[in-house]
N, C-alpha and C positions, 0 to 999 in steps of 0.2 A: 735481751736487752738490748740484740743491735738497732733492732727496729724504732726502738725510743729513744736511741740516740741521737739523731739528726733531728728526728722534730724536735726533742727538749732543750736543743742546743738553739734550733734556731727561736725557738718563743721565748728562750733566756735573750739572744738578741734583739727581737722585735720589743718584748719588757724594757729591756733597759734603755733603749732608744727611746720608746714614748713617753718614759719615765724623764729622760734627757730632756726632750722636751716640754714638759710638763714643768720642771723644775726653772726651764731658760724661761719661759713665761712667768712663772711666780717667781724671778730674781734671785732662785736659790743657789747660790754658786757652791755654797759648801753641798749642799745633796748632786750638784753636778760633778763633782771630784768628785764623791764615790759612787756616781754610780761610774764614773767614766775606770775608776779604777775596777770596781766590779767588772765591769767588760772587759776589760783588758785581762784581770785576773781569771775570767772565764775564756778567756782565748786562750789562755800560755798553757792552761790546762787541756782543752781542747788539741792542740799541738803538741805536748806531749804527749796524750793517750794515742795521738795518729801516729807520734813517732818509736814510741816504749810503750805497747802493751802490756808489756810483763811489770813495767813498773805502775803504771798508771794505768789500770783494768777501767774497762767501760763505764763497770756499776760503782767502781769509786771516782770516776771520774763526776758522771749522774747526781753519786752521792755530796762530792764536791762544790759542785757547780749549783746547786738547789742549795747547798746550807750557804754559799755566797751572797745568794739572793733574797733568803730566808732571814739572812741577819743584816747583812751593809743595807742592804735595797727597801725590804719590809720593814725590819727590827729598828734601824737606823735612821733614813731618810721617810718612811712613812709610819712613824714613830708605834709602831706593833711590841717595842716596849715596853707603851704603857701599858700592855693589856695585864689584865694579871695572869701569870706564870709561864710568859711566851720567852722571858729570859730562861726558866728553867725547861723548858721543850728544846730549848736551842743549845743548853748546856747538854741534856742527854743525849740528844742526837752529833754530839760534840762526842761524848765518849766510844759512842758507836762507831763514830770515822774516827778517831784515834784506832780504835783496838782491830779495826779492815785495814788503816794504813802499816801497824805495829805489821801484821800474819803477809801484806804487799810486800813488807821488808821480806821479812822472813821467804816467799815465793820469788821473791827475785834474786835471791842468794842459793835458795835451794831447789833439787831439783822433785818437782811430786812426788818420785818414789822418794826421795832424803826427807822430804817433810812426811812420808806416812810412816815410818820407820823412826823418825823423831819421837822423842820425850815427851808425852803429852802435859806432863808437868813442867816442865821446863818450858814447853809452848803457853801455857797459862800463864804460869809466872812472867813469861817473857810481853806475852800480850797486854798481862797485867798493870806492869811496871812500868811499860810505854805508855799507856791510855791515863794512868794515874800523873806518869811525870809531863806530859803534853798539858793537864789538864793543869797543875802544878805552874806551868808557865803559863796558861794562861793569867790567871791568877795574878803571879808575878809580875808580869807586864800591863794587866790593870792597876798595879798596887803603881806602879812607876808612871802611869799615867795620870793615873790623879795627884801624885806627888807633884811630881813636874813638871808635868803640861795641864794640870788644871781641869781635867775631865770630872766626871761623877760618875762611871762606872759600876764603881765600889761603895754606893750612896747606903747600900746597908750595913756597912762597914762586915763587922769580922764575919754575923750572922751569914752575910749575903756572900760570902767568900766559901765557909763551911757551906750553907746549902748548894755551891754552883759545881764545886768541892764531891758532894752525896749523888750528886745529879749525874755528872761523869761517871762515878760511881756505877751507877743501877746503869748506865747505858753502857759499859766495859763488860757486865755483869751479866747482861743481857744477851750482849754480844758473842761471848764469850763456846756455848755451847757449840754455837755455828759454824765457829771457825774452828774445832776442834773435828766437828761433822767433815767439813771441805779438806780438812787435813789428813783425813783417812779416805780422800777419792783417789 
């Protein structure tokens, strides 16, 4: 993973810069703003990773940085959300990310020795509840943006919300066995 960190980061910066140029040429100011936010977000993640790998591991940094690109740049700016099941793919991925973040929080506060002794049932419940809580808060955020700002993130209504939650659930369930394995190392 160490060998991938720098090339992926450089590639992301290049993609963002060329995307900003493309949107500037096409006078798409809103998309330039999203590219700028994505670029800053990636920079902040990189900075945190360099300062505190216990808090933000290299693997988590890469997954989060790529998620920003796939959701904000490709999804919103380049209209990938118009592709069937693209939103489902991202919500499934977010379930994976949330589960990994939950485990990262545990790893931040406990030593590996303590984690290996930790009750696996507690670990599963914590990771599951944390991940599903993040998915719930995300859907509440979408609802509030649609209600007060006029966006259309939940164009499919309740069915869209529930499918997004199921996608996150699947991502979480798929990730838990890997987390249990990592907890025993």
